[in-house]
C-alpha positions as CSV (number, residue, x, y, z in Angstrom):
1,M,-3.9,8.2,66.4
2,I,-4.0,7.6,63.0
3,A,-6.1,10.4,60.6
4,H,-9.2,9.8,62.0
5,P,-9.9,9.3,66.0
6,A,-13.0,11.3,65.9
7,E,-16.4,9.1,66.3
8,C,-16.2,6.5,69.0
9,S,-17.3,5.4,72.4
10,Y,-18.8,2.2,74.2
11,T,-17.7,1.9,77.7
12,S,-14.3,2.3,75.9
13,G,-13.4,2.7,72.6
14,W,-11.4,1.2,69.6
15,G,-10.2,2.2,66.1
16,C,-7.3,0.4,64.7
17,V,-6.7,-3.5,63.9
18,S,-3.8,-5.4,62.6
19,T,-2.4,-8.7,61.4
20,N,0.2,-10.4,59.8
21,A,-2.2,-13.2,58.7
22,D,-2.6,-13.6,55.0
23,F,-6.4,-13.9,54.8
24,S,-8.8,-13.4,52.0
25,H,-10.4,-10.4,53.8
26,P,-8.1,-8.3,55.8
27,L,-10.6,-8.4,58.9
28,N,-10.8,-12.3,58.7
29,W,-7.9,-12.9,61.4
30,A,-9.2,-14.0,64.9
31,F,-13.0,-13.6,63.6
32,S,-12.9,-15.2,60.2
33,R,-15.4,-18.1,61.0
34,A,-17.9,-15.3,62.1
35,I,-17.5,-12.6,59.3
36,T,-19.8,-12.2,56.8
37,I,-19.3,-9.9,53.4
38,D,-22.3,-8.4,52.0
39,P,-22.5,-6.5,48.7
40,V,-22.6,-2.8,48.8
41,P,-25.8,-1.3,47.8
42,T,-26.0,0.9,44.8
43,A,-26.1,4.6,45.6
44,K,-29.6,5.7,46.1
45,T,-30.9,9.3,45.3
46,Q,-33.7,8.7,48.1
47,A,-30.7,7.8,50.7
48,K,-29.2,11.3,49.8
49,T,-32.4,13.0,50.0
50,E,-33.1,12.0,53.6
51,Y,-29.7,13.0,54.6
52,V,-30.2,16.4,53.2
53,Q,-33.6,16.9,54.5
54,R,-32.6,15.9,58.2
55,I,-29.7,18.2,58.0
56,D,-31.9,20.9,56.9
57,R,-33.8,20.4,60.0
58,V,-30.5,21.1,61.9
59,I,-30.0,24.0,59.8
60,D,-33.6,25.6,60.5
61,Y,-33.1,24.8,64.2
62,L,-29.7,26.5,64.5
63,R,-31.5,29.5,62.7
64,G,-33.9,29.8,65.3
65,N,-31.4,29.1,68.3
66,L,-28.4,31.5,67.3
67,H,-28.8,33.4,70.6
68,R,-27.9,30.6,72.7
69,P,-25.3,27.8,72.8
70,V,-26.5,24.7,71.2
71,K,-24.9,21.3,72.2
72,L,-23.8,18.9,69.9
73,V,-25.9,16.2,71.2
74,E,-29.0,18.6,70.7
75,L,-28.5,19.0,67.0
76,A,-27.7,15.2,66.8
77,D,-31.1,14.6,68.4
78,V,-32.9,16.9,66.0
79,A,-31.2,15.0,62.9
80,C,-32.0,11.7,64.6
81,F,-28.3,10.8,63.9
82,S,-25.8,9.4,66.4
83,E,-23.6,12.4,68.0
84,F,-20.3,10.3,67.4
85,H,-20.9,11.0,63.3
86,F,-22.9,13.7,63.4
87,H,-20.3,16.3,62.6
88,R,-19.0,14.5,59.7
89,I,-22.4,13.9,58.4
90,F,-23.1,17.6,58.7
91,T,-20.0,18.5,57.0
92,A,-20.4,16.0,54.1
93,V,-23.9,17.2,53.5
94,S,-23.6,21.1,53.8
95,G,-19.8,21.5,52.8
96,E,-19.1,23.2,56.0
97,T,-17.9,22.2,59.6
98,L,-20.6,22.9,61.9
99,N,-18.6,25.2,63.9
100,H,-17.6,27.5,60.7
101,F,-21.6,27.3,59.5
102,T,-23.0,28.1,63.1
103,N,-20.2,31.0,63.4
104,R,-21.0,32.3,59.7
105,L,-24.8,32.3,60.5
106,R,-24.1,34.3,63.6
107,L,-21.9,37.0,61.9
108,E,-24.5,37.1,58.7
109,K,-27.4,37.9,61.3
110,A,-25.1,40.2,63.2
111,A,-24.2,42.0,60.0
112,R,-28.0,42.4,59.1
113,L,-28.6,43.8,62.7
114,L,-25.9,46.3,62.3
115,R,-27.0,47.6,59.1
116,Y,-30.6,47.6,59.6
117,S,-31.4,48.0,63.4
118,E,-30.3,50.3,66.1
119,Q,-29.4,47.9,68.7
120,S,-26.5,48.4,70.6
121,L,-23.5,46.1,69.7
122,T,-23.8,44.4,73.3
123,N,-27.6,43.7,72.6
124,I,-26.6,42.4,69.0
125,A,-23.6,40.2,70.3
126,L,-26.2,38.6,73.0
127,D,-28.8,38.3,70.3
128,C,-26.5,36.3,68.2
129,G,-25.2,34.2,70.8
130,F,-21.9,35.7,71.6
131,S,-20.9,35.9,75.3
132,S,-20.3,39.6,75.0
133,S,-19.6,42.6,72.9
134,A,-15.9,41.8,73.1
135,T,-16.2,38.3,72.0
136,F,-18.3,39.5,69.2
137,S,-16.2,42.3,68.0
138,R,-13.0,39.7,67.6
139,A,-15.1,37.1,66.0
140,F,-16.6,39.9,63.7
141,R,-13.1,41.3,62.8
142,S,-11.7,37.7,62.3
143,G,-14.5,36.8,60.0
144,Y,-14.8,40.3,57.9
145,D,-11.4,42.1,58.4
146,T,-13.3,45.1,59.8
147,S,-15.1,45.8,63.4
148,P,-18.7,45.8,63.9
149,S,-18.6,49.4,64.7
150,Q,-16.9,50.4,61.3
151,F,-19.1,48.1,59.4
152,R,-22.1,50.0,61.0
153,K,-20.7,53.4,59.6
154,S,-19.6,52.2,56.4
155,G,-21.9,49.3,55.4
156,E,-19.2,47.7,53.4
157,I,-16.9,44.5,54.1
158,K,-14.1,44.6,51.7
159,K,-12.9,40.9,52.8
160,S,-14.9,38.4,54.3
161,K,-12.4,35.4,55.6
162,I,-15.5,32.8,56.4
163,R,-16.2,32.6,52.8
164,K,-12.8,31.1,52.1
165,E,-11.6,27.4,52.2
166,L,-14.8,25.4,52.9
167,F,-14.3,22.2,54.0
168,P,-10.3,22.4,53.3
169,K,-8.9,20.0,55.8
170,D,-10.1,16.9,57.4
171,E,-10.4,17.0,61.7
172,Y,-7.0,16.9,62.1
173,G,-5.7,19.7,60.1
174,L,-4.5,17.4,57.5
175,H,-5.0,18.3,53.8
176,V,-7.1,16.0,52.0
177,S,-4.8,14.3,49.4
178,G,-7.5,13.3,46.9
179,E,-8.9,16.9,46.3
180,D,-7.8,16.4,42.4
181,M,-9.6,13.2,41.9
182,S,-13.1,12.8,40.4
183,A,-15.8,11.1,42.3
184,E,-15.2,7.9,39.9
185,E,-11.6,7.9,40.7
186,K,-12.3,7.9,44.5
187,K,-14.8,5.2,44.3
188,A,-12.4,2.8,42.3
189,A,-9.5,3.7,44.9
190,F,-11.5,3.2,47.8
191,P,-14.1,0.4,47.2
192,V,-16.4,-0.1,50.3
193,R,-17.3,-3.5,51.5
194,L,-19.9,-4.3,54.5
195,I,-18.5,-6.7,57.0
196,D,-20.4,-8.2,60.1
197,L,-17.9,-8.6,63.5
198,P,-19.0,-10.7,66.2
199,E,-18.8,-9.8,70.0
200,R,-15.6,-9.8,71.2
201,Q,-12.7,-9.4,74.1
202,I,-10.8,-6.3,74.5
203,A,-7.9,-5.2,76.5
204,Y,-7.1,-1.4,76.1
205,I,-5.2,1.4,77.5
206,R,-7.1,4.7,77.5
207,V,-4.6,7.5,76.6
208,K,-5.2,11.1,77.8
209,N,-4.2,14.2,76.0
210,A,-3.8,11.9,72.9
211,F,-2.9,14.7,70.5
212,E,0.7,14.3,71.8
213,M,1.6,11.4,69.5
214,D,4.3,9.9,71.8
215,R,1.6,9.1,74.3
216,V,-0.2,7.0,71.8
217,L,2.8,5.2,70.9
218,A,3.8,4.3,74.2
219,A,0.5,2.7,74.8
220,L,0.6,1.0,71.9
221,K,4.1,-0.4,72.6
222,T,2.8,-1.5,75.8
223,V,-0.4,-3.2,74.3
224,I,2.2,-5.2,71.7
225,E,4.5,-6.4,74.5
226,W,1.8,-7.5,76.6
227,A,0.0,-9.5,74.1
228,K,3.1,-11.2,73.2
229,S,3.7,-12.2,76.7
230,Q,0.3,-14.0,76.8
231,N,-0.4,-17.2,74.8
232,K,1.5,-16.8,71.5
233,D,-1.8,-16.9,69.6
234,V,-3.5,-13.8,71.6
235,F,-1.0,-11.6,69.4
236,S,-0.7,-13.6,66.3
237,Q,-4.3,-14.2,65.8
238,G,-5.6,-11.0,67.6
239,T,-7.0,-7.5,66.3
240,L,-4.6,-4.7,67.4
241,F,-6.7,-1.3,67.1
242,G,-7.1,2.3,68.4
243,M,-10.1,4.4,69.1
244,S,-11.0,7.9,70.0
245,V,-13.9,8.2,72.5
246,D,-13.9,12.1,71.9
247,D,-14.9,14.1,68.9
248,P,-11.7,16.7,68.1
249,H,-14.1,19.1,66.8
250,V,-15.7,20.0,70.4
251,T,-13.3,18.4,72.8
252,P,-10.3,20.5,73.9
253,K,-7.1,19.0,73.0
254,H,-5.5,18.6,76.5
255,L,-8.8,16.6,77.3
256,Y,-8.9,14.4,74.1
257,R,-8.6,10.7,74.7
258,Y,-7.8,7.7,72.7
259,E,-7.6,4.3,73.2
260,V,-5.3,1.6,72.4
261,C,-6.8,-1.9,72.2
262,L,-6.5,-5.6,71.4
263,A,-9.4,-7.9,70.7
264,S,-9.1,-11.5,70.7
265,S,-11.4,-14.6,70.3
266,L,-9.0,-16.5,72.6
267,P,-9.5,-15.9,76.6
268,F,-7.4,-13.7,78.7
269,E,-7.3,-12.4,82.1
270,C,-7.6,-8.8,83.6
271,R,-4.9,-10.0,86.2
272,E,-3.1,-7.4,88.5
273,G,-0.2,-7.1,85.7
274,M,-2.4,-5.7,83.4
275,S,-3.6,-3.3,86.1
276,K,-0.1,-2.2,86.5
277,L,0.4,-1.5,82.7
278,G,-2.6,0.7,82.9
279,M,-4.6,-1.8,80.8
280,S,-8.5,-2.6,81.5
281,K,-10.8,-5.2,79.8
282,L,-14.2,-5.1,78.4
283,K,-16.5,-6.7,75.8
284,M,-17.3,-5.2,72.6
285,P,-21.0,-5.9,70.8
286,A,-21.4,-7.3,67.6
287,M,-21.6,-4.8,64.8
288,R,-22.0,-4.1,61.0
289,Y,-19.3,-1.8,59.5
290,A,-18.5,-0.3,55.9
291,A,-14.9,-0.9,55.4
292,I,-12.2,0.6,53.3
293,K,-8.8,-0.7,52.9
294,V,-5.9,1.9,52.7
295,S,-2.5,1.9,52.0
296,G,-0.3,5.0,52.2
297,D,0.5,7.9,54.2
298,I,-1.6,10.0,56.6
299,H,-2.9,12.2,54.0
300,K,-4.0,9.3,52.1
301,V,-6.1,7.9,54.9
302,A,-7.6,11.3,55.6
303,T,-8.7,11.2,51.9
304,A,-10.6,7.8,52.3
305,W,-12.2,8.9,55.6
306,D,-13.3,12.0,53.6
307,Y,-14.8,9.9,51.0
308,L,-16.3,7.3,53.1
309,Y,-18.1,10.0,54.8
310,R,-18.6,12.8,52.3
311,D,-19.6,10.5,49.4
312,W,-20.4,6.8,50.2
313,L,-22.4,7.1,53.3
314,I,-24.7,9.8,52.3
315,H,-25.6,7.9,48.9
316,S,-25.9,4.5,50.7
317,A,-29.0,2.9,52.2
318,Y,-27.4,3.2,55.7
319,E,-26.7,5.5,58.5
320,P,-23.9,5.5,61.0
321,E,-24.5,3.4,64.3
322,H,-23.9,4.7,67.6
323,A,-20.6,3.4,68.0
324,P,-16.9,3.7,67.3
325,A,-15.6,4.4,63.8
326,L,-12.3,1.7,63.4
327,E,-9.0,2.3,61.9
328,V,-7.7,-1.4,61.3
329,F,-3.9,-2.0,61.3
330,L,-3.5,-4.9,58.6
331,D,0.3,-5.3,59.9
332,K,1.0,-5.6,63.5
333,E,4.7,-5.9,63.6
334,S,4.9,-2.5,61.6
335,A,2.2,-0.8,63.8
336,M,4.7,1.6,65.4
337,D,5.8,3.1,62.0
338,W,3.4,5.9,61.0
339,S,5.1,7.0,57.9
340,H,3.2,4.2,56.0
341,F,-0.2,3.0,57.0
342,E,-2.0,-0.4,56.1
343,L,-5.5,-0.1,57.4
344,D,-8.9,-1.1,57.0
345,L,-11.1,2.0,58.0
346,C,-14.2,1.0,59.5
347,L,-17.4,2.9,60.0
348,P,-20.5,1.4,61.8
349,V,-23.4,1.3,59.9
350,R,-27.3,0.2,60.3
351,K,-30.3,0.5,58.1
352,P,-32.6,3.3,59.2
353,A,-35.2,0.9,60.2
354,E,-33.1,-0.4,62.9
355,I,-32.9,3.0,64.7
């Protein structure tokens, strides 16, 4: 699980690819004959405006539904975006995470009602989408360092925590290392290219409670050893990767799933031995990706993901496909060493007309 298992899911998932082969393009290993590279489209004001308009619809929808829980898939439908990538797009456009933004709107509505209405705390809590007055009071104190009843009496908020540190970290709780980089510096550091990958066969292990890194590393070790036990070309020409099938913003950590996978253009059988190892097999469809090559520690990986979503995507002529984002290992033999990464970060995309 690198810095980004967040957007993914077919019948299974994937997110990292690795190879030792020296190809001119990092994803050329086993699929070189089928990959095409297109020039990255110039940033377009019109494209960004479209993203802003869609997120504005979501904000309007949220404002009208603060009294009840609103599911992620519901908001993604309002924006006409894939639910797998909606959260990061929302954050990129608004500058706040969805949870932070929704909570802020609810607390601000509650503050207005406390100041200008005579409703009871319980009614205000329910009207603002909190399950109880106790839950509301805890959230209000956490956000404003005062209780609802104290605020109703004084009308003053001395300290507002919820106005601090908008977008301070990526979804792993990692500080983005490029916060002092200008847009032009990030663009130069993380050039984006478009690649097309064909349908491919995948062997994978699904890891549960995947925030426990040892579980992911154990699965990675198993997949590598299994691949090396096959036809020698399965590992040497294959693509080693990982993928998250859950969104860490909304999935409880103990339920979070991550898949360690190997893709190959060569045949392999899902024999009894694979089942004993906890491995399964599937086919991944052909897909176009916006890709960034990254060399560095996990913080640099987080910065690259941040740039891909927050800067490149919303200015491009593309939208995210309803499919996994990938983290591609470029050195299979070093895949177990997570002190330094050689990766291709791949975001599945399509033109709006294809939606």
